[in-house]
C-alpha positions as CSV (number, residue, x, y, z in Angstrom):
1,M,5.6,6.6,-41.4
2,T,5.1,3.3,-39.7
3,T,1.6,2.1,-39.3
4,R,0.7,-0.6,-36.7
5,N,-2.6,-2.4,-36.3
6,A,-4.0,-3.7,-32.9
7,R,-7.1,-5.7,-32.4
8,C,-9.1,-7.6,-29.8
9,S,-9.3,-11.4,-29.9
10,C,-12.4,-11.5,-32.1
11,G,-11.4,-8.6,-34.3
12,Q,-14.5,-6.4,-33.6
13,L,-12.4,-3.6,-31.9
14,R,-9.4,-2.4,-33.9
15,L,-6.9,0.4,-33.8
16,T,-4.6,1.7,-36.4
17,C,-1.6,3.6,-34.9
18,A,0.6,5.8,-37.1
19,G,4.1,6.7,-36.2
20,D,6.3,5.5,-33.4
21,P,5.1,5.1,-29.9
22,V,5.8,8.0,-27.5
23,R,6.6,5.5,-24.8
24,I,6.7,1.7,-24.4
25,S,6.6,0.4,-20.8
26,I,6.1,-2.5,-18.5
27,C,3.9,-2.1,-15.4
28,H,4.1,-4.5,-12.5
29,C,1.3,-2.9,-10.4
30,F,-1.3,-5.2,-8.9
31,A,-4.1,-3.6,-10.8
32,C,-2.4,-4.4,-14.2
33,Q,-1.6,-7.9,-13.0
34,Q,-5.3,-8.4,-12.1
35,R,-6.5,-6.8,-15.4
36,T,-4.3,-8.9,-17.6
37,G,-4.3,-12.1,-15.6
38,S,-0.5,-12.0,-16.1
39,V,2.4,-10.9,-13.9
40,F,2.8,-7.6,-15.7
41,A,1.3,-5.5,-18.5
42,T,3.1,-3.9,-21.5
43,Q,1.8,-0.8,-23.1
44,A,2.7,1.5,-26.0
45,R,1.5,5.1,-25.9
46,F,0.6,7.0,-29.0
47,H,-0.5,10.5,-29.7
48,R,-4.4,10.5,-29.9
49,D,-4.3,12.2,-33.3
50,N,-2.3,9.3,-34.7
51,V,-4.8,6.6,-33.6
52,V,-7.9,5.5,-35.5
53,I,-10.4,3.4,-33.5
54,V,-13.0,1.1,-35.3
55,G,-15.6,-0.9,-33.4
56,Q,-17.4,-0.7,-30.2
57,S,-15.9,-0.8,-26.7
58,T,-17.2,-1.1,-23.2
59,T,-15.3,1.0,-20.5
60,Y,-14.2,0.5,-17.0
61,T,-12.8,3.5,-15.0
62,R,-10.6,3.0,-12.0
63,M,-8.6,5.3,-9.7
64,G,-4.8,4.8,-9.8
65,D,-2.4,4.9,-6.9
66,S,-1.7,8.5,-7.7
67,G,-5.4,9.4,-7.4
68,G,-5.9,10.0,-11.1
69,T,-8.4,8.0,-13.2
70,V,-7.7,5.5,-16.0
71,T,-10.5,4.4,-18.4
72,F,-10.0,1.0,-20.0
73,H,-11.7,0.2,-23.3
74,F,-12.4,-3.5,-23.9
75,C,-14.3,-5.5,-26.5
76,P,-17.9,-6.2,-25.4
77,T,-17.8,-9.4,-27.4
78,C,-14.6,-11.2,-26.4
79,G,-13.6,-9.1,-23.4
80,S,-10.0,-8.2,-24.5
81,T,-8.6,-5.0,-23.1
82,V,-7.3,-3.1,-26.2
83,Y,-6.6,0.4,-25.1
84,W,-6.9,2.9,-22.2
85,Q,-6.8,6.6,-21.5
86,V,-5.3,8.3,-18.5
87,A,-7.3,11.4,-17.5
88,S,-4.2,13.4,-16.9
89,A,-2.9,12.8,-20.4
90,P,-6.0,13.2,-22.7
91,D,-3.9,13.5,-25.8
92,I,-2.4,10.0,-25.3
93,I,-3.9,6.5,-26.0
94,A,-2.2,3.5,-24.4
95,V,-2.5,0.3,-26.3
96,A,-1.8,-3.2,-24.9
97,V,1.3,-4.4,-26.9
98,G,0.0,-7.9,-27.1
99,N,-2.9,-6.7,-29.2
100,F,-0.5,-5.9,-32.0
101,A,0.4,-9.6,-32.3
102,D,3.8,-8.5,-33.7
103,P,7.0,-10.2,-32.3
104,R,9.0,-7.4,-33.9
105,F,7.3,-4.7,-31.9
106,P,10.0,-2.6,-30.2
107,K,10.9,-3.5,-26.6
108,P,9.9,-1.5,-23.6
109,R,12.2,1.3,-22.4
110,H,10.6,1.8,-19.0
111,S,9.6,-0.6,-16.2
112,V,7.3,0.7,-13.4
113,Y,6.2,-0.6,-10.0
114,E,9.3,-2.7,-9.8
115,E,8.7,-3.4,-6.1
116,R,5.6,-5.4,-7.1
117,R,7.5,-7.4,-9.7
118,H,7.4,-11.2,-9.2
119,A,10.8,-12.4,-8.1
120,W,11.1,-14.9,-11.0
121,V,10.4,-12.2,-13.7
122,N,13.7,-11.3,-15.3
123,I,13.7,-8.0,-17.2
124,D,16.9,-7.1,-19.1
125,D,19.3,-5.4,-16.8
126,D,20.9,-3.4,-19.6
127,D,21.0,0.4,-19.9
128,S,18.1,0.4,-22.4
129,I,15.4,-0.1,-19.8
130,E,14.8,2.6,-17.2
131,H,13.6,1.0,-14.0
132,L,11.2,3.3,-12.2
133,D,9.4,2.9,-8.9
């Protein structure tokens, strides 16, 4: 079974994720753009039972476009957003892919909020990425 390690910038907040992600996706929503300071966010979702969390986190909860809530966990020392939980999927933990610092990490298979994608962002237009709105 594959094991992957994610961590914040300073290393205080760390996750060990066992097994393959349930889903890997790109989000172009404005909230993700503001949260990351980038033009999109990339997440890998894992079953909660396959994730071990070490360290302290501070949380921020916001309401999504659908009306559901998302709770983000970030390092209180360096401020890196490391993982989040969607209230409607309590058995899933989403991890920011960049926190794995692994260029071999599998590529996303889904892209959401495409209507908010910056025009100069070019996502592969092959059949392996499902473009969702």
